[in-house]
C-alpha positions in Angstrom: -0.9 -17.9 27.7 -4.5 -18.9 27.8 -6.1 -19.2 24.4 -8.8 -16.7 23.4 -12.3 -18.0 23.6 -14.0 -18.7 20.3 -16.2 -15.6 20.5 -13.2 -13.3 21.2 -11.3 -15.0 18.4 -14.2 -14.2 16.0 -14.3 -10.7 17.2 -10.6 -10.3 16.6 -10.9 -11.7 13.1 -13.8 -9.3 12.3 -11.8 -6.4 13.6 -8.9 -7.3 11.2 -11.3 -7.6 8.3 -12.9 -4.2 9.1 -9.4 -2.6 9.4 -8.5 -4.1 6.1 -11.6 -2.6 4.4 -11.3 0.8 6.0 -7.6 1.2 5.2 -8.0 -0.1 1.7 -10.8 2.4 0.8 -8.9 5.3 2.3 -5.7 4.2 0.6 -7.6 4.2 -2.7 -7.7 8.0 -2.5 -4.0 8.0 -3.2 -4.4 7.3 -6.9 -6.7 10.2 -7.8 -4.6 12.5 -5.6 -1.5 11.3 -7.5 -3.3 11.9 -10.8 -4.2 15.5 -9.6 -0.5 16.1 -8.8 0.7 14.8 -12.1 -2.0 16.6 -14.1 -0.9 19.9 -12.6 2.6 19.2 -14.1 4.5 18.5 -10.9 7.5 16.2 -11.4 7.7 12.7 -9.9 10.8 13.2 -7.8 9.6 16.6 -6.4 6.3 15.0 -5.3 8.1 12.1 -3.7 10.6 14.3 -1.9 7.9 16.4 -0.2 5.7 13.4 0.5 8.6 11.6 2.2 9.6 14.6 4.2 6.0 15.3 5.5 5.5 11.6 6.3 8.8 11.4 8.2 8.1 14.5 10.2 4.6 13.2 11.1 5.7 9.7 12.1 8.7 10.9 14.2 6.3 13.3 15.9 4.0 10.4 16.8 7.1 8.5 18.1 8.0 11.4 20.3 4.4 11.9 21.6 4.2 8.2 22.5 7.6 8.3 24.2 8.8 5.4 22.0 11.8 6.6 20.0 13.6 3.6 18.6 17.2 2.8 19.2 19.2 2.9 16.0 21.1 -0.3 15.2 22.8 -1.7 12.1 20.1 -4.2 11.5 17.4 -1.6 11.9 19.2 0.6 9.4 19.2 -2.2 6.9 15.5 -2.8 7.6 14.7 0.9 7.1 16.6 0.9 3.8 14.7 -2.2 2.6 11.3 -0.7 3.6 12.3 2.5 1.9 13.2 0.9 -1.4 10.5 -1.8 -1.6 7.6 0.1 0.0 8.2 3.7 -1.0 10.9 4.9 -3.4 10.6 2.3 -6.2 6.9 1.5 -6.1 5.9 5.2 -5.7 8.2 6.2 -8.6 6.6 3.5 -10.8 3.1 4.5 -9.8 3.6 8.2 -10.3 5.1 7.8 -13.7 2.3 5.3 -14.7 -0.6 7.5 -13.4 0.7 10.3 -15.6 -0.1 8.2 -18.6 -3.0 6.0 -17.4 -6.4 6.7 -15.8 -6.2 6.7 -12.0 -8.8 4.0 -11.9 -6.7 1.7 -14.1 -3.7 2.1 -11.9 -5.9 1.3 -8.9 -7.0 -1.9 -10.7 -3.4 -2.9 -11.3 -2.6 -2.7 -7.6 -5.0 -5.6 -7.1 -2.4 -7.9 -8.5 -0.5 -7.9 -5.2 -1.9 -11.3 -4.1 -0.9 -12.9 -7.4 2.7 -12.1 -6.4 2.3 -12.5 -2.7 0.8 -16.0 -2.6 3.7 -17.9 -4.3 6.2 -15.9 -2.3 4.4 -16.7 0.9 4.3 -20.4 0.1 8.0 -20.5 -0.8 9.0 -18.7 2.4 6.6 -20.7 4.6 4.7 -17.6 5.7 1.3 -19.1 5.0 -0.4 -22.4 4.1 -2.3 -23.1 0.9 -5.9 -24.3 1.1 -8.7 -24.6 -1.4 -10.7 -21.9 0.3 -7.7 -19.4 0.4 -6.9 -20.1 -3.2 -10.6 -19.6 -4.1 -10.6 -16.4 -2.2 -7.7 -15.0 -4.1 -9.4 -16.0 -7.4 -12.6 -14.3 -6.3 -10.6 -11.1 -5.7 -8.9 -11.3 -9.0 -12.3 -12.1 -10.6 -13.6 -8.9 -9.1 -10.7 -7.0 -10.8 -11.6 -8.6 -14.1 -15.2 -7.5 -13.8 -14.0 -3.9 -13.3 -11.6 -4.0 -16.2 -13.7 -6.2 -18.7 -16.3 -3.6 -19.8 -13.5 -1.2 -20.6 -11.1 -3.7 -22.1 -9.6 -1.0 -24.3 -7.9 1.8 -22.5 -9.5 5.3 -23.0 -8.1 7.5 -25.7 -4.9 9.2 -24.7 -3.7 6.3 -22.4 -0.6 4.4 -23.1 -0.8 0.6 -22.5 3.0 0.3 -22.4 2.9 1.8 -18.9 0.8 -1.0 -17.5 3.9 -3.2 -16.9 5.5 -0.3 -15.1 2.4 0.0 -12.9 2.8 -3.7 -12.1 6.1 -3.0 -10.5 4.4 -1.5 -7.4 2.4 -4.5 -6.4 5.3 -6.8 -7.1 7.4 -4.8 -4.6 4.6 -4.6 -2.1 4.3 -8.4 -2.2 8.1 -8.7 -1.6 8.0 -6.3 1.3 5.0 -7.9 2.9 6.5 -11.4 2.8 9.9 -10.3 4.1 8.2 -8.5 7.1 6.0 -11.6 7.8 9.1 -13.9 7.6 11.8 -11.9 9.4 9.8 -9.4 11.4 10.8 -5.7 12.0 13.7 -5.9 14.4 11.6 -5.1 17.4 10.1 -1.9 15.8 6.4 -1.2 15.7 4.8 0.0 12.5 5.2 3.7 13.2 8.8 3.4 14.1 9.5 1.3 11.1 7.8 3.7 8.7 9.4 6.7 10.4 12.8 5.4 9.7 11.9 4.3 6.2 10.4 7.6 5.3 13.5 9.4 6.5 15.7 7.3 4.3 13.3 7.8 1.4 13.6 11.6 1.9 17.4 11.3 2.0 17.2 9.5 -1.3 14.6 11.6 -3.1 15.6 15.1 -2.1 19.1 15.0 -3.7 17.7 13.3 -6.8 14.9 15.9 -7.1 17.2 18.9 -6.7 19.9 17.4 -8.8 17.6 16.7 -11.7 15.7 20.0 -11.5 12.5 18.2 -10.4 12.0 20.1 -7.2 8.4 21.1 -6.4 7.9 24.7 -5.3 5.4 25.2 -2.4 5.4 29.0 -2.8 2.2 30.7 -4.1 0.4 30.6 -6.4 -0.9 27.3 -5.4 -2.8 24.8 -7.5 -4.8 21.7 -6.8 -1.6 19.7 -6.5 -0.5 21.7 -3.5 -3.8 20.8 -1.8 -3.5 17.1 -2.8 0.1 16.8 -1.6 -0.3 17.1 2.2 -3.5 15.0 2.2 -1.7 12.3 0.3 1.4 12.5 2.5 -0.4 12.4 5.8 -3.0 9.8 4.8 -0.5 7.5 3.1 1.9 7.6 6.1 -0.8 6.6 8.6 -2.5 4.0 6.4 0.8 2.5 5.3 1.8 2.1 9.0 -1.5 0.4 9.5 -0.8 -2.0 6.6 2.6 -3.0 8.1 0.9 -3.6 11.4 -1.7 -5.7 9.6 0.9 -7.9 7.9 2.4 -8.7 11.3 -1.1 -9.5 12.8 -2.7 -11.5 10.0 -0.1 -12.6 7.5 1.2 -11.3 4.2 -1.4 -13.0 2.0 -4.4 -11.8 4.0 -2.9 -8.3 4.2 -2.4 -8.3 0.5 -6.2 -8.5 0.1 -6.1 -4.8 0.9 -5.3 -4.3 -2.7 -8.9 -5.2 -3.7 -10.3 -2.4 -1.5 -7.6 0.0 -2.7 -8.8 -0.9 -6.2 -12.5 -0.3 -5.3 -11.8 2.8 -3.4 -9.5 4.1 -6.1 -12.1 3.6 -8.8 -14.8 5.2 -6.7 -12.7 8.2 -5.7 -11.6 8.6 -9.3 -15.2 8.7 -10.4 -16.0 11.3 -7.7 -13.0 13.5 -7.9 -11.8 13.2 -11.5 -15.0 12.4 -13.4 -13.8 9.0 -14.6 -16.6 6.7 -15.5 -16.8 2.9 -15.4 -19.3 0.2 -15.9 -21.9 -0.7 -13.3 -20.1 -4.1 -13.3 -18.1 -2.5 -10.5 -20.7 -3.4 -8.0 -20.6 -7.1 -8.9 -16.8 -6.8 -8.7 -16.9 -5.4 -5.2 -19.2 -8.2 -4.1 -16.6 -10.7 -5.4 -13.9 -8.8 -3.6 -15.7 -9.0 -0.3 -16.3 -12.8 -0.8 -12.6 -13.2 -1.5 -11.7 -11.6 1.8 -14.2 -13.8 3.6 -12.4 -16.8 2.2 -8.9 -15.7 2.8 -9.2 -15.5 6.6 -6.6 -14.1 9.0 -4.3 -16.8 10.5 -4.8 -17.5 14.2 -3.1 -15.0 16.4 0.3 -16.1 17.8 0.5 -16.5 21.7 3.4 -13.9 21.7 2.7 -11.0 19.3 5.9 -9.1 20.0 7.8 -8.1 16.8 10.3 -10.6 15.7 14.0 -10.1 16.2 14.8 -12.3 13.2 17.8 -11.1 11.2 17.7 -8.9 8.1 21.2 -9.0 6.7 
């Protein structure tokens, strides 16, 4: 296949960066929406059960409309289970519990640790190559997070610092998921097909747990702010997360992990707007560092053949 001309390559890289920024800022809305749900007293498993069901229905509907229903195979079932556990059930459970005890902006900041986990994994698996510029880019991003957190080094009154390690479980699992996808591919599935199957398995896991533990979430009137937040969270998360999986395949796990910086910035800004949380003006300097980090951690060159890998997931 003929290589792309330099101008087209630059345009492609710019498109990936813009997609990264847009998805990250939109994804940042999930933390304040989660905080609203938890503040209204809704249980973690009940929230997750409905979120997974709505997401699965939406994504399968898209598959039908596109005429691209995936064939079910044993390897794809294993992949869907892996995506369900590493990208949905376990990280979402950790985040929902944590956001019930921490400010939404703090949880958003913690998400930015994804690259810290992703980079050594990517190097070990051979998914990406280390360079001084890429390492500096990651450090710039982490520096941005430090600037957000530093003026408010002590957590606000009523927060419980012991839940920060639990919040860190989500970025760890996202890093594992991203590197596995980048290394072994998605068994010929596109992002929507992959997430449709994963959301279905997540629903099959969370609904029995929610009902069995008495954590079901009623959707009958009277409704509260959580009932408004839930469908917005479910629909936006499904679409943005599918985009994230696509981005991993196009640009690599380490570059895609930079989305965490914009999830952080978006999460803090949305939390300020929707929840009245207040942070230092250092956030603007932090966002500048984040953008600089993304500029340094560039997407890898596109592969000549961009079809999803058929590599084995056991």
